[in-house]
C-alpha positions in Angstrom: -21.7 23.2 -41.5 -21.3 25.9 -38.3 -19.7 24.1 -35.1 -22.4 22.6 -33.0 -23.2 23.6 -29.8 -24.9 21.7 -26.6 -28.4 22.7 -27.9 -27.7 20.1 -30.9 -27.0 17.5 -28.4 -30.3 15.1 -27.3 -29.5 13.6 -23.8 -31.7 10.5 -24.2 -31.9 8.5 -20.4 -33.2 5.1 -20.4 -35.0 3.8 -16.9 -37.1 0.9 -15.9 -38.4 0.6 -12.6 -35.4 2.9 -11.1 -36.3 6.1 -10.0 -33.8 6.2 -7.6 -30.8 5.7 -9.9 -31.9 8.0 -12.6 -32.2 10.6 -10.2 -28.6 9.7 -9.4 -27.5 10.0 -13.0 -29.3 13.2 -13.2 -27.6 14.7 -10.3 -24.0 13.8 -11.6 -24.8 15.1 -14.6 -26.2 18.5 -13.8 -23.1 18.6 -11.2 -20.5 17.1 -14.2 -21.7 19.2 -17.1 -20.5 22.4 -18.0 -23.1 23.3 -20.7 -26.1 21.4 -19.0 -28.4 24.3 -18.4 -28.4 24.0 -22.0 -28.4 20.7 -23.0 -32.1 19.0 -23.8 -32.5 15.8 -21.7 -35.2 13.1 -22.1 -36.1 10.8 -19.6 -37.5 8.0 -21.5 -39.3 5.5 -18.3 -41.3 2.2 -18.3 -43.0 1.3 -14.9 -43.9 -3.0 -14.4 -46.7 -1.5 -12.1 -48.4 1.6 -10.7 -45.7 1.7 -7.1 -43.1 2.7 -9.8 -45.0 4.8 -12.1 -46.2 6.8 -8.6 -42.1 7.2 -8.1 -41.4 8.2 -11.7 -44.3 10.7 -11.1 -42.6 12.1 -7.8 -39.0 12.1 -9.4 -40.9 14.5 -12.1 -42.3 16.7 -9.7 -39.0 17.2 -8.0 -37.2 18.2 -11.1 -39.8 20.1 -12.5 -38.1 23.8 -12.4 -35.1 22.1 -14.8 -36.5 23.7 -17.7 -33.7 21.3 -20.0 -35.5 18.1 -18.3 -38.5 16.6 -19.2 -39.7 13.3 -18.2 -41.6 11.0 -21.1 -43.2 7.9 -20.6 -42.6 4.8 -22.8 -45.6 3.5 -25.1 -44.3 2.1 -27.6 -40.2 2.1 -27.1 -39.4 1.5 -30.9 -41.6 4.0 -32.2 -40.4 6.5 -28.7 -36.6 6.5 -29.9 -37.7 7.0 -33.9 -38.7 10.0 -32.7 -36.9 11.0 -30.3 -33.8 10.2 -33.3 -35.6 13.1 -35.5 -35.0 15.8 -33.1 -31.2 16.4 -32.5 -28.3 16.1 -35.0 -26.4 14.4 -32.2 -27.8 11.9 -29.4 -26.3 10.5 -26.6 -27.5 7.5 -24.8 -27.6 6.9 -21.2 -28.8 4.2 -19.1 -30.6 5.3 -15.4 -27.1 3.0 -13.5 -24.7 5.4 -15.1 -22.6 8.4 -13.2 -21.0 10.7 -14.0 -18.0 11.5 -12.2 -15.8 14.3 -13.8 -16.0 17.2 -15.6 -16.8 17.1 -19.8 -19.4 19.2 -22.1 -21.6 18.3 -24.5 -20.6 20.8 -26.9 -16.8 19.8 -26.9 -17.6 16.2 -27.2 -20.3 17.1 -30.2 -17.7 19.4 -32.1 -14.8 16.4 -31.6 -17.5 14.3 -33.6 -18.3 16.4 -36.3 -14.9 17.0 -36.9 -13.6 13.4 -37.6 -16.1 12.0 -40.1 -14.1 8.4 -39.5 -15.4 8.4 -35.4 -18.2 6.6 -35.3 -19.2 8.3 -31.9 -17.5 9.3 -29.0 -17.7 7.6 -25.6 -17.7 8.9 -22.2 -17.1 5.8 -20.7 -13.3 4.9 -22.2 -10.2 6.2 -21.9 -6.5 5.0 -20.7 -7.9 3.9 -17.4 -10.4 1.1 -18.6 -7.8 -1.4 -18.1 -10.3 -4.3 -17.5 -13.2 -5.6 -18.8 -16.2 -6.2 -16.0 -18.6 -8.1 -18.5 -15.8 -10.8 -19.4 -13.6 -10.4 -16.1 -10.5 -9.7 -17.8 -7.8 -7.2 -18.1 -8.2 -5.7 -21.5 -5.1 -4.1 -23.5 -5.3 -0.5 -24.8 -5.8 0.0 -28.1 -3.1 2.3 -29.9 -4.2 6.0 -28.9 -3.6 9.1 -31.4 -4.8 12.6 -30.0 -7.5 13.9 -31.5 -7.6 17.3 -29.6 -7.1 18.5 -26.6 -7.8 15.7 -23.8 -9.5 14.0 -26.9 -8.1 10.3 -28.4 -8.7 8.0 -31.3 -8.3 4.8 -32.3 -9.5 2.0 -34.8 -12.1 -0.1 -32.7 -12.1 -3.1 -35.6 -9.9 -5.1 -34.5 -9.6 -3.7 -30.4 -10.5 -6.4 -27.7 -13.4 -6.1 -25.1 -14.9 -3.2 -24.4 -12.8 -1.1 -27.1 -14.1 -3.4 -29.7 -17.9 -2.6 -28.4 -18.6 0.8 -30.8 -22.3 1.2 -30.6 -23.9 1.0 -26.9 -26.7 2.5 -25.3 -24.8 3.3 -21.9 -22.9 6.8 -22.1 -21.7 7.1 -25.7 -22.3 10.0 -28.1 -23.5 9.5 -32.3 -24.9 11.3 -35.0 -28.3 10.7 -35.1 -28.5 10.2 -38.8 -25.9 7.1 -38.1 -28.4 5.3 -35.3 -31.7 6.2 -37.4 -30.0 4.4 -40.5 -29.7 1.5 -37.9 -32.8 1.3 -36.1 -35.4 1.9 -39.4 -35.5 -1.6 -40.0 -34.3 -3.2 -36.9 -36.4 -4.9 -34.8 -36.3 -3.9 -30.7 -38.4 -3.9 -27.9 -36.0 -2.3 -24.7 -32.3 -0.3 -24.3 -31.3 -4.1 -24.1 -32.6 -5.4 -27.4 -31.4 -1.9 -29.1 -28.2 -2.3 -28.2 -28.5 -5.6 -29.7 -29.6 -4.4 -32.8 -26.3 -1.9 -32.8 -24.2 -4.6 -32.4 -25.2 -6.2 -35.3 -24.9 -3.7 -37.5 -21.2 -2.7 -36.0 -19.4 -5.0 -39.0 -21.3 -2.3 -42.0 -20.1 0.5 -39.9 -16.4 -0.8 -39.7 -15.8 0.3 -43.4 -16.8 4.1 -43.4 -16.3 4.8 -39.6 -13.8 2.6 -38.4 -12.5 4.5 -35.6 -14.2 5.7 -32.0 -13.3 8.8 -29.7 -12.8 9.0 -26.2 -11.3 10.8 -23.6 -8.0 10.6 -21.9 -9.5 9.2 -18.8 -13.1 8.5 -19.0 -15.9 10.9 -17.3 -18.7 8.1 -16.5 -19.3 4.6 -15.9 -21.8 2.3 -15.2 -22.6 0.7 -11.6 -23.9 -2.4 -12.3 -25.7 -3.3 -8.8 -28.7 -4.7 -9.9 -30.8 -5.9 -12.9 -34.8 -4.9 -14.1 -34.5 -6.5 -17.5 -34.9 -10.3 -17.8 -33.2 -10.5 -21.4 -29.8 -10.6 -21.8 -26.9 -12.3 -19.5 -24.7 -9.3 -18.9 -23.1 -9.9 -15.6 -24.5 -7.6 -12.6 -24.5 -7.3 -8.9 -26.5 -9.4 -6.7 -26.2 -7.7 -3.2 -29.9 -8.4 -1.8 -29.9 -4.6 -0.5 -29.6 -3.1 -4.0 -32.3 -4.8 -5.6 -35.2 -3.0 -7.4 -37.8 -3.3 -4.7 -35.1 -2.4 -1.8 -34.1 1.0 -3.6 -37.7 1.4 -4.3 -38.6 1.5 -0.5 -35.4 3.7 -0.1 -36.7 6.3 -2.6 -40.1 6.3 -1.4 -38.6 7.2 2.4 -37.0 10.3 0.7 -33.2 8.9 0.4 -31.4 10.0 -2.9 -28.0 9.0 -4.1 -25.3 11.7 -3.0 -24.1 11.9 -6.6 -21.1 14.3 -5.2 -19.9 11.2 -3.5 -18.7 9.8 -6.7 -16.7 13.1 -8.2 -13.2 13.0 -8.9 -12.8 9.2 -9.2 -11.3 7.5 -12.1 -12.9 4.1 -12.6 -10.7 1.7 -14.0 -13.2 0.2 -16.3 -16.8 1.0 -18.7 -18.9 -0.9 -15.6 -17.8 -0.9 -11.8 -19.8 -2.3 -8.8 -19.2 0.7 -6.0 -21.5 1.0 -2.7 -24.3 3.2 -3.2 -23.8 6.4 -0.5 -26.7 8.2 0.7 -27.6 12.2 0.9 -27.5 12.6 4.9 -31.2 12.4 6.3 -33.2 11.1 9.2 -32.7 7.5 8.6 -30.8 6.8 6.0 -30.0 3.5 5.3 -27.2 2.4 6.2 -24.4 1.6 3.7 -23.4 -2.4 3.4 -20.7 -3.7 4.7 -17.4 -3.8 1.9 -16.3 -7.2 1.5 -12.8 -6.3 1.8 -10.8 -3.6 4.2 -7.7 -2.1 3.3 -5.5 0.0 5.7 -2.8 1.9 4.6 -0.6 3.5 7.4 1.1 6.6 5.4 3.6 9.4 7.1 5.7 11.6 4.5 5.0 9.4 1.8 4.3 11.9 -0.5 6.4 10.8 -3.6 4.9 7.7 -4.0 1.4 8.2 -2.1 -0.7 9.1 -5.6 0.5 6.2 -7.1 0.2 3.5 -4.4 -3.4 5.1 -3.9 -4.5 5.0 -7.5 -3.0 1.3 -7.6 -6.1 0.5 -4.8 -8.6 2.5 -6.3 -8.1 0.8 -9.4 -8.8 -3.0 -8.8 -10.9 -4.8 -11.0 -12.7 -5.8 -7.6 -14.5 -2.6 -6.3 -16.1 -4.3 -3.4 -13.6 -2.3 -0.4 -13.7 0.7 1.9 -9.9 2.0 1.8 -9.2 3.5 5.1 -5.7 5.5 5.1 -4.2 6.5 8.4 -2.5 9.4 8.0 0.5 9.4 10.7 0.7 13.3 11.3 3.1 13.9 8.5 5.5 16.7 7.3 5.7 16.7 4.1 3.0 17.0 1.4 0.8 13.7 2.2 -2.3 15.0 3.5 -2.2 17.2 0.0 -2.0 14.2 -2.0 -4.5 12.3 -0.1 -7.2 15.7 -0.5 -6.7 15.4 -4.1 -8.6 11.9 -4.3 -12.8 11.5 -4.2 -13.8 8.2 -3.9 -16.8 7.0 -1.9 -14.5 4.3 -0.7 -11.8 6.4 0.8 -11.6 7.4 4.5 -8.7 9.1 5.6 -7.9 9.1 9.5 -5.6 11.5 11.2 -3.6 11.0 14.0 -3.1 14.3 16.5 0.9 12.9 16.4 3.5 10.7 15.3 2.2 6.8 16.0 4.3 4.8 14.0 3.0 2.3 11.6 2.0 -0.3 13.3 -0.1 1.8 15.8 -1.7 3.4 13.3 -2.5 0.1 11.0 -4.1 -0.9 14.2 -6.3 1.8 14.5 -7.2 1.8 10.9 -8.0 -2.3 11.4 -10.1 -1.3 14.6 -12.6 0.3 12.0 -12.7 -2.1 9.5 -16.4 -3.5 8.3 -15.0 -5.8 5.7 -14.9 -9.8 5.8 -11.2 -9.7 4.9 -8.5 -7.5 6.0 -5.8 -6.4 3.3 -2.4 -4.3 4.0 -1.1 -1.9 2.0 2.1 0.0 2.0 2.0 3.7 1.3 5.0 3.1 -1.7 4.2 0.1 -2.8 1.9 -0.7 -6.0 -0.7 -3.3 -5.9 -2.0 -5.1 -8.9 -5.1 -4.8 -10.4 -6.4 -8.1 -10.0 -4.3 -8.6 -6.3 -8.4 -7.9 -4.4 -10.2 -10.3 -6.9 -7.7 -13.0 -6.8 -7.1 -13.5 -3.2 -10.7 -13.1 -2.1 -11.4 -15.5 -4.5 -8.8 -17.7 -3.0 -10.0 -17.3 0.8 -13.6 -18.0 0.0 -12.6 -21.1 -1.7 -10.6 -22.2 1.1 -12.3 -21.4 4.4 -9.1 -23.2 6.2 -6.9 -20.2 4.7 -6.5 -17.7 7.1 -3.9 -15.7 5.2 -3.0 -15.1 1.8 -0.1 -13.6 0.4 2.0 -13.4 -3.2 5.2 -12.9 -4.8 6.7 -9.5 -4.8 8.3 -7.5 -7.3 10.4 -5.0 -5.9 11.4 -2.1 -7.9 13.7 1.1 -7.1 17.0 1.7 -7.9 19.0 -0.8 -10.0 16.9 -3.9 -11.7 13.7 -5.2 -10.3 14.0 -8.6 -8.4 10.9 -10.8 -8.1 10.6 -12.7 -4.6 9.2 -15.7 -4.4 7.7 -16.7 -1.2 6.7 -20.7 -0.1 3.2 -21.3 -2.0 1.9 -23.8 0.9 1.6 -23.5 4.8 4.4 -26.2 5.3 6.3 -24.0 3.4 5.7 -21.1 5.0 5.6 -22.4 8.4 9.1 -24.2 8.0 10.4 -20.5 6.6 9.3 -18.7 9.5 12.1 -20.3 11.8 14.2 -18.1 9.7 12.7 -15.0 8.4 9.5 -13.5 7.6 7.5 -15.4 4.5 4.6 -12.8 4.4 5.3 -9.4 2.4 3.3 -6.7 3.9 1.7 -5.1 1.2 0.8 -8.2 -0.4 -1.5 -9.2 2.2 -5.1 -10.4 2.9 -6.2 -11.7 6.0 -9.2 -12.8 7.6 -10.4 -10.1 9.6 -11.8 -12.3 12.5 -8.3 -13.7 12.6 -6.7 -10.4 13.0 -8.6 -9.3 15.6 -8.3 -12.5 17.5 -4.4 -12.2 17.1 -5.1 -9.1 19.0 -3.4 -7.1 16.0 0.0 -6.5 15.5 1.9 -6.0 18.9 3.2 -2.5 19.6 6.0 -3.7 21.6 7.3 -4.5 18.3 6.9 -1.4 15.7 9.9 -2.5 13.5 9.2 -5.8 13.4 5.5 -6.3 14.4 4.9 -8.1 11.2 7.3 -11.0 12.1 6.0 -11.5 15.8 2.3 -11.5 14.4 3.1 -14.1 11.5 5.3 -16.4 13.6 2.2 -16.7 16.0 -0.2 -17.1 12.9 1.6 -19.5 11.0 0.8 -22.4 13.7 -3.2 -21.2 13.6 -4.2 -21.4 9.8 -3.2 -22.1 6.7 -1.3 -19.4 4.8 -1.3 -19.2 1.0 0.6 -17.7 -2.0 -0.1 -17.1 -5.3 2.7 -18.6 -8.3 1.1 -17.4 -11.0 1.0 -13.7 -10.9 2.4 -11.6 -8.6 0.3 -8.8 -7.0 2.2 -6.3 -5.3 5.3 -4.6 -6.5 7.3 -3.0 -3.4 9.4 0.2 -3.5 12.6 -0.1 -2.1 15.5 2.4 -1.0 19.0 2.0 -2.7 19.8 0.8 1.1 17.5 -2.0 0.8 19.4 -3.1 4.2 17.9 0.0 6.1 14.4 -2.3 5.3 15.1 -4.4 7.7 14.1 -4.8 11.4 16.2 -3.2 14.0 15.4 -5.0 16.9 18.4 -6.2 19.3 19.4 -9.3 18.9 18.3 -11.1 21.4 14.6 -9.6 20.6 15.1 -11.7 17.5 16.2 -14.6 19.1 13.3 -14.1 21.1 10.9 -14.1 17.9 12.9 -17.2 16.7 12.1 -19.2 19.8 8.6 -18.0 19.7 8.3 -19.0 15.6 9.8 -22.1 16.9 7.2 -23.2 19.4 4.2 -21.9 17.5 5.3 -23.8 14.0 8.4 -26.4 14.5 5.8 -28.8 16.4 3.4 -28.7 13.5 5.3 -29.1 10.6 5.3 -32.4 8.9 8.0 -34.9 9.7 9.2 -33.6 5.9 9.6 -29.9 6.4 10.9 -30.6 9.7 13.8 -32.6 8.2 14.7 -29.7 5.8 15.0 -27.4 8.6 17.4 -29.8 10.7 19.4 -30.1 7.1 19.9 -26.3 6.9 20.5 -25.5 10.9 21.8 -28.8 12.8 19.9 -31.3 14.2 17.6 -28.7 17.3 16.6 -26.3 14.7 18.5 -23.4 15.7 21.9 -22.1 14.5 25.1 -23.2 15.4 27.8 -21.3 17.0 27.8 -18.2 19.4 26.5 -15.1 17.8 27.3 -11.8 19.4 26.7 -8.2 18.4 29.6 -7.2 20.1 32.3 -8.8 17.9 35.1 -6.6 17.0 34.8 -8.1 13.5 32.9 -6.9 11.0 31.6 -7.0 6.9 32.1 -4.4 4.3 30.9 -4.6 0.6 32.2 -4.4 -2.3 30.5 -6.3 -5.7 30.6 -9.8 -8.0 28.1 -11.6 -10.3 26.7 -15.4 -9.7 25.0 -16.8 -12.3 21.5 -17.6 -12.3 20.5 -21.4 -12.2 19.8 -22.7 -15.8 21.5 -19.6 -17.2 24.6 -19.8 -19.9 27.0 -17.5 -20.6 26.2 -16.4 -23.2 24.7 -13.5 -22.4 25.9 -9.9 -22.6 27.5 -8.3 -19.1 26.7 -5.4 -17.3 28.5 -4.1 -13.7 25.7 -2.9 -11.8 26.1 -0.8 -8.5 27.8 -2.3 -5.3 29.0 -0.1 -2.2 31.0 -1.0 0.8 30.1 -0.3 4.6 31.8 3.1 5.0 28.8 5.0 6.9 31.0 8.6 6.3 32.0 7.9 2.8 31.4 10.9 0.6 29.1 9.4 -2.6 31.3 10.8 -6.3 29.5 13.5 -8.0 27.1 12.4 -10.2 28.1 12.8 -14.2 25.8 13.0 -16.7 26.0 9.1 -17.4 25.4 6.0 -14.4 29.2 6.3 -13.6 31.4 8.3 -12.0 34.9 9.6 -13.4 36.7 6.0 -12.8 34.2 4.7 -14.9 32.9 2.2 -12.8 29.6 2.6 -11.3 29.4 5.3 -8.7 28.5 3.3 -6.2 32.1 1.5 -6.5 33.6 5.1 -5.7 32.2 4.3 -1.9 34.6 1.2 -1.3 37.0 3.6 -0.7 37.4 5.2 3.2 36.8 8.8 3.2 39.6 11.2 2.9 41.7 8.3 2.0 43.7 8.8 -1.4 43.3 6.8 -4.6 46.7 5.0 -5.8 46.8 3.3 -8.6 46.3 -0.1 -8.5 49.1 -2.3 -7.8 50.9 -4.3 -11.1 53.1 -6.8 -10.1 54.2 -9.2 -13.1 53.8 -13.0 -13.3 57.5 -13.3 -12.3 56.9 -11.6 -9.2 54.0 -13.2 -8.3 55.7 -16.8 -8.7 59.0 -15.9 -7.0 57.3 -14.1 -3.2 54.2 -14.8 -1.5 51.5 -13.8 -3.2 49.3 -10.8 -1.3 45.6 -12.6 -2.1 44.7 -16.1 -2.3 41.8 -16.8 -4.5 40.0 -19.8 -3.3 38.3 -21.7 -6.1 37.0 -25.6 -5.9 36.1 -27.1 -9.1 33.5 -29.9 -10.0 32.4 -29.8 -13.5 32.3 -26.4 -14.0 33.7 -26.9 -18.1 30.9 -24.3 -19.4 31.8 -21.5 -17.5 34.9 -22.2 -15.8 37.2 -20.1 -18.5 35.4 -17.1 -17.9 35.5 -17.9 -14.5 39.1 -17.8 -14.3 39.8 -14.7 -16.9 37.3 -12.7 -14.6 40.1 -13.7 -11.8 43.3 -12.9 -14.3 41.3 -9.5 -15.4 41.4 -8.0 -12.0 43.1 -4.6 -11.3 45.0 -6.0 -8.3 47.6 -8.6 -9.8 49.4 -9.6 -6.8 47.1 -12.6 -6.4 47.8 -16.1 -6.5 44.8 -18.5 -7.8 44.4 -22.3 -6.1 42.0 -24.3 -8.1 41.7 -27.4 -6.3 40.0 -30.3 -8.6 36.7 -31.9 -6.9 37.0 -35.3 -9.2 35.8 -33.3 -12.5 34.5 -35.8 -15.0 34.1 -33.1 -17.5 37.7 -31.8 -18.3 37.2 -28.7 -16.5 40.6 -29.0 -15.3 41.9 -28.7 -18.9 40.4 -25.9 -19.3 42.4 -24.6 -16.1 45.9 -25.8 -17.6 45.1 -24.0 -20.8 46.1 -20.5 -19.8 49.4 -21.3 -18.5 49.4 -18.5 -16.1 52.2 -18.9 -13.4 50.0 -17.6 -10.9 47.4 -20.9 -11.1 48.3 -23.2 -9.1 46.1 -26.5 -9.6 45.7 -28.5 -6.6 43.9 -31.8 -6.1 41.2 -32.5 -4.1 40.8 -35.0 -1.2 39.9 -39.2 -2.0 37.3 -38.6 -0.7 34.8 -36.3 -3.4 33.1 -33.0 -1.8 33.2 -29.1 -1.9 34.5 -29.2 1.7 37.2 -31.2 1.3 38.4 -29.0 -1.9 38.0 -25.6 0.3 39.5 -27.0 3.1 42.8 -27.9 0.8 42.8 -24.3 -0.5 43.1 -22.7 2.6 45.6 -24.8 3.6 47.7 -24.0 0.3 46.9 -20.3 0.6 49.8 -18.6 1.3 48.1 -14.9 0.9 47.5 -12.2 3.7 44.6 -12.1 2.5 42.0 -15.0 1.4 39.4 -14.2 -1.0 37.0 -17.2 -1.8 35.4 -18.1 -5.8 33.1 -19.8 -7.6 33.9 -21.5 -10.6 30.5 -20.4 -12.3 30.5 -17.0 -11.3 32.9 -13.9 -12.4 34.3 -11.2 -10.3 33.9 -7.6 -10.9 38.1 -6.2 -12.2 38.2 -4.1 -8.8 36.9 -6.7 -6.3 40.1 -7.8 -4.7 41.4 -4.0 -5.1 38.7 -2.7 -3.0 38.6 -5.2 -0.9 42.0 -4.9 0.4 41.7 -1.5 0.8 38.6 -2.1 3.2 40.8 -4.9 4.9 43.6 -2.7 5.2 41.7 0.9 6.2 39.5 -0.9 8.8 41.9 -3.3 10.5 39.0 -4.0 12.9 37.5 -6.1 10.3 38.0 -9.8 9.7 35.8 -10.3 6.8 34.6 -8.5 3.6 31.7 -9.4 1.5 30.0 -7.6 -1.4 26.5 -7.4 -3.2 25.7 -9.4 -6.1 24.2 -9.6 -9.4 22.7 -12.5 -10.7 22.7 -13.2 -14.1 20.5 -15.4 -16.3 17.0 -15.9 -16.5 15.1 -13.7 -13.5 18.3 -11.8 -12.6 18.4 -9.8 -9.9 21.2 -7.7 -7.2 21.5 -9.6 -3.9 22.2 -7.0 -1.2 23.2 -8.3 2.2 23.5 -6.0 5.5 26.7 -3.8 5.1 27.4 -3.4 8.9 28.7 -6.1 11.6 25.3 -5.5 13.6 23.4 -6.0 11.2 24.9 -9.2 9.6 25.3 -10.9 12.9 21.2 -10.3 13.3 20.6 -11.4 10.1 22.7 -14.2 10.7 20.1 -15.7 12.6 17.8 -16.7 10.0 20.0 -17.5 6.8 23.3 -16.9 5.3 23.5 -13.3 5.3 27.1 -12.6 3.8 27.4 -14.6 0.2 30.1 -17.0 0.3 31.7 -16.7 -3.1 31.8 -13.2 -2.2 33.9 -13.1 1.1 37.8 -12.2 1.5 39.3 -12.8 4.9 42.6 -12.4 7.0 44.9 -15.4 6.5 45.6 -14.6 10.7 41.9 -15.3 11.5 43.0 -18.8 9.7 45.8 -19.0 12.8 43.4 -17.8 15.3 41.0 -20.2 15.0 39.9 -23.5 12.8 38.5 -21.8 9.5 37.9 -25.2 8.0 35.0 -26.6 6.7 32.9 -29.3 8.4 32.4 -32.3 6.6 29.2 -32.5 9.1 27.4 -30.0 7.2 27.3 -31.4 3.5 24.5 -28.7 2.6 25.2 -25.9 5.2 28.9 -25.8 5.8 29.0 -22.0 4.7 26.4 -21.2 6.7 27.9 -23.3 9.4 31.2 -21.1 8.2 29.7 -17.8 8.7 28.2 -18.1 12.0 32.0 -19.3 13.3 33.4 -16.2 12.0 30.4 -14.0 13.1 31.8 -15.5 17.0 
């Protein structure tokens, strides 16, 4: 048998009372089918009245010059279909709400089907991109694909789920005519819907001989179910009144036609996807209905991530949105990336000069037509169901003005899930310390945004915090808890993403937030705030950016809540705050020549020689004052204590003493410490009144070292922590405290990355403890200059108070 050509295929288009949409099908077919002129296309149409019959006559007259196209008025649907099946060896079923959006050829499709005997058919609307099932409203798993030639895939449909397990349909699939004729010869059906039902019932028999289905890498067609004309069936369709059959009939009679080219190049996320109808320009063309959601994305020099971010929006399971991208005079390839997208929902605005993210977002929001306004950043990714879930929540809760989500951070290092409060009270309370809303996860009511006057351009680096501070007192904010709906891409220097407004500006934000939120909080939330910040709701202690002491960073690890010590250890990256320190050359692995993670090499100041770690024996450490005193309060830490102590004893810097203060443990923790029998360990007993404050103060009083290092009894130090922190403090006499980044392990482990520079740390302390207490090393001279004891009147925020006093 010779290879089939395009003339071997009959394209059968079913249409009823939808001349306007039928015209769009034909336009998109002619536009994207490479061999359309060699095809044989038949439009089998039905009419419910004389009006619609007249419109099909008009349509046939408009297409009369296309020799490959004929219109056939339905007389007996079953007899008509059987007769048409006899005309060609292959048949491509199409329904009049189908749109072709990307190039394909009938000849290539027919040849692939002819060469794979176990393939039942070839679907033009399935592909790797169809991850959502519109009819069931669920995400659908992709089957296991195999290559069936260039750009062509083969998979088993028996056992597949949703659309991939629905092999016989009449919207946009090609079959062997003999296969379909054998099924319909004895079946009863009267219209396309009942025909598809008959095919579905026969699918189980076809699975024995033809259990596979062909498709393209990415689908070239999709159904746009904006309306229905058949009473039978319960399929999901759009209900917009402007797209009802009679409304579109009026548009057709007024000479309006759908712009099929507007959909060209798009990659649908489902076999069925509701999209607004776009009309060709003409006098008095019907206006497009307002979208439900307006998405605004400022973009400047975001070319490396822009395509992925835009694609994640266009792949949303809820399609009723407009996507406004404000291109802020980029100097990279951002404009070219945006030009590669062809989607009718996409609108690109371009600034004549860089105006900044705040102004750019306000420009886009000013043109938003949707009821809801969604924010998106140009380097982030949205979960496919983000809009569907957020819009449903705002619909169900009219009193809710802003809806966000949890966010998963991606980029260098392990991913981290950032959990935000789920209730309005939690958001309002948290706003006293820092923003509780992740920009790429936000959907809000457009009216609320405009009522607030948009983002304040005076705060170009912290406009979101200023806006949420005011908004949190007006309407409730809700956050998803089951599934994060956004993925935020972060650079390696996370601290660089922090707002860089001055300390006075941050205090202004904080005061405004307190005025707007604290008075509206329930008493329970107010007590929680006071517990952390003191009785007046403000951090205690003076904070001065002009302080002569700073902080740098190294690394340690901490245990996630509920975890055990049985997990495997991997040392993740960490850095010190030396802006001029060069990075070591990158080797074939993640580690530098020293064998430690390459970021650790930055802990040495630029140009400083790297001496071998100081190794003094245990006897020498016992005889003389140690260089470092490691302070470890212990209370009921037996499951973790041995590994924590071993981590200290295994430091490359061996000139230390380990002060272990027992805080009235009841689980035999001190027996674990005694078993080490190391002369560098000094066991202390805390005060009679138990509590971590007394235990820490006991360690501070007993310390003999030049440097004091905090350590928690359930954490583990990196082997070079003491060495690197000592090197930092010796090289920078102006630094009084040196902290580190920290990796959590156990369930939901993440890298905690406090700021690196003194000014950023002081700024961050306005909102929460920034340096991590368990990683701090500080000079013993500070103990003599000021009172560094922890205060007993802060039983739950003693470390925060301690850090605030250190920064003053």
